[in-house]
ROTOR-55365 format. One record per residue (C-alpha): x, z, y; residue in three letters. Coordinates in steps of 0.5 Angstrom, whole numbers, plus 500, padded with zeros to 3 digits. Layout:
// ROTOR-55365
XZYAla
...
This chain:
// ROTOR-55365
271350425Gln
266347431Val
260350432Gln
254348436Leu
249353439Val
242350442Glu
238353446Ser
231350449Gly
226346447Gly
219349447Gly
212347447Ser
209342454Val
204338456Gln
204331457Pro
208330463Gly
211336463Gly
218337463Ser
223341458Leu
230343458Arg
235344452Leu
243346452Ser
247346447Cys
255349448Ala
260347443Ala
266352440Ser
273350439Gly
277344443Ser
278336442Asn
270335443Ile
270327446Ile
262326446Thr
256331446Met
250329445Gly
242330442Trp
238326436Phe
232327435Arg
227327429Gln
220326428Ala
216327423Pro
217321418Gly
221318421Asn
230317423Gln
234321426Arg
236317433Glu
240318438Met
237321445Val
243322449Ala
251323448Met
255325454Tyr
263322453Ser
269324456Ile
270321463Gly
262322465Asp
260316460Lys
252317459Thr
248313454Asp
241313453Tyr
236311448Ala
232306452Asp
226310450Ala
228315455Val
231312461Lys
230314467Gly
226321465Arg
232324461Phe
238326464Thr
244328460Ile
250332464Ser
256336463Arg
255344465Ala
261348469Asp
262352462Ala
268348458Arg
264344452Asn
257344454Thr
252339456Val
244340459Ile
239335457Leu
234336462Gln
228332459Met
222330465Asn
215326464Ser
215328457Leu
210324453Lys
207326446Pro
212320442Glu
217325444Asp
217330440Ala
220332434Gly
226337433Ile
232336437Tyr
239336435Tyr
246338439Cys
251333436His
258333438Ala
264329435Arg
271332435Glu
278328434Val
281331429Ile
288328425Ser
286321423Gly
279320426Gly
273324428Phe
269329425Arg
262329426Gln
258336428His
251338428Trp
246343431Gly
240347427Gln
235343431Gly
230346436Thr
223344437Gln
220340442Val
212339442Thr
209335447Val
201336446Ser
195337451Ser
């Protein structure tokens, strides 16, 4: 059973930076990334990392956020710079696992990001 362990998050002022980390247990993980959900909003993709060093970002975070794979196996880092109040929310780590016949999604427990002055 794949488990996701998140770390990072917290509270910063606008323009500040935060770093999120997510480590996945298990094997056959082909993508890892982060989604976020603000109060009253749907959960949305923020950044994804796929095998082959492929990355994908939401338009709202391009140029400010960077997702990368850490040296540790199945661990991704989300570096968030120039944070804005609209970046606030609960950030969830997401992983996609290859299983027989398809894929299985896994979610972390979520970590709070607050951006306010």
